[in-house]
C-alpha angles and dihedrals in degrees: 000000000000124000090248093054092048090055091049091052107051092175088073091057128086115254115291093247089058094044091053096045107131116243098199138031089248089063095044114107120208134008090083090163087070108026104036111116098262096038126108100259097043093048095047092051092048092049091044089232103131126180134189112276142179113217106209121187147106124288117290097018095118106266096134092041092053091048091053092048091051091048092048093051098040098071087222131135104264129220122181123192133172115217088213093068107015122092136191090277092057091049093050093048091053092046091051090054091047091051091051090049091050090055087055090052099257123125121225131215121199121198117196116188117210092009090174087075091064112100123225096271092050091050091046088057088063097046103083094041091054092045093049094045095244088133138014104225126215113185124184122203140165090201130080104271090213088070102031107036120066114252097241091055093041091053090057094052134067110233112221115193116215120198131216110268113266121238088255091054092047091051090052091049092050094048090047090054093048091050103038108028114109093233106026094050089063092055129084097231124179133171119225120227113306093355093106092047090050092051095048094045097044103057097069094230091305110141094189092054090047093055093043091052091046092053093048092045091054092050091049094048097043098084089057100057113158126235090276089056091250121155102220113199114204134193088258090056090051093048091049091048090052091045092227124098094180134072106305116228112232108213093196108027136075094289089058092056094040092052097048087047091053090047095051093044090051092052091045089049092054095243107135093178094056090043091054091050093056091041088056092048090055096045094046088048092056099254117171104261090211090059089056092045092051091052090052091054090054091048092050090063101032101044105021104027117145094353084082114003089182088072093073091049092050094046093050092047088049091055091051092048093050090048090052100046105022124195144004093023092039088070088069089057091048090051092052094048093044096051092046095049091045093050102043131085117287134219132158093184095114091048092050091046091055092051092050092049093047091049090052093051093046091050099046103019127230111311132206120286109243114250096242091060095051123098118245108204093157134051090238090059091048090052089053090056100258109161093003113146096013112147114215106223095211090063091064136068114285088008090276141105128167116249138145113272099169126086111288096259097043119094134162098020113155125180112148116064109172121212126227092243120122118317090349088074088069089050090050093050093049094049092049089051092050103037104021119198096018090072102025097108110065117212114249117263 
């Protein structure tokens, strides 16, 4: 088939995103903090001094493309595995081939897409090969490697953070496709008012999604060419191509941060209905459920605290449950945790106390531990007065006796002021009984 015929029959071509995949760093658009000429990745490729890396970033930011570029320019034997379909057996077979190649003097590079989907045993299988230099590993993940990659493997890799493509990057990618693609460059494509803005703003910095939506939009608009043979892409074409006619949730942009803020403020404000609304916005928009679960753990300590200590236990259990079962069932767990945290008593007293204590230490520095509070495991320490004068609370009525627990020169410090909300009221009453005036004024709920 001739080149002309191929262009006239787009169905015979690979998808647009694959056709436009850059082959060199010079062609790569975006991620300048990594690929600019004097940056780490560009310099290491140019010097042919590769190291094991984890590419961490959202979908469509260029992780797989960068891995392929590195492999192409490294002159190494290349293995590519997907953590979705590969098992321990596949990993070991590839490592055996890499070891044989190393004995023949050839280096090997292994790319593992979605490495966060590998379980511990699968990641363990990689560990020794990376440590011994049998392979140079490139892992790609959309998840925070700190949570999803085992620590021994993570410590042997350099984590490189990729960002969502900016609007400017996306516009360059789109224009490049319209100008250079074998098929699109032969078409007279125009965007109607606001259609281009909608496309650029709705793909959440995902270049692959951008190109896929562009290709679908062109195919939908093609039958309606105007008298000048123009393909006019409208907002309706873009919405249909994206398969979402409603407000699109941006998992990385301002709406992402605004929505999680509204969610947290609704839980803090004890409005379970509003909290469920924003939870649903995030889930329907494809938000990472573990991101939501982590934020609920923080809220359980910061905004509920000792008013209901069970909140932290529930939030932590919720995170573990969501991690174990995933979506869609994990949404039920998030709903339970969200409604409980929103409905229960609130107190930020422990959070405020920590900030006050940290401020005091930063201002004055860490001071000496008084002798009576120090351990005395040796006779020399006992002779120096370590532990002398310490009063053991369990030897006294109610397992309490007043004594000085601060540094010798510190007196009158007060950080934690419990509220009278929920269970914290019991804490407040006990501390007043034990310490008197220091705790007599409860903080306002």
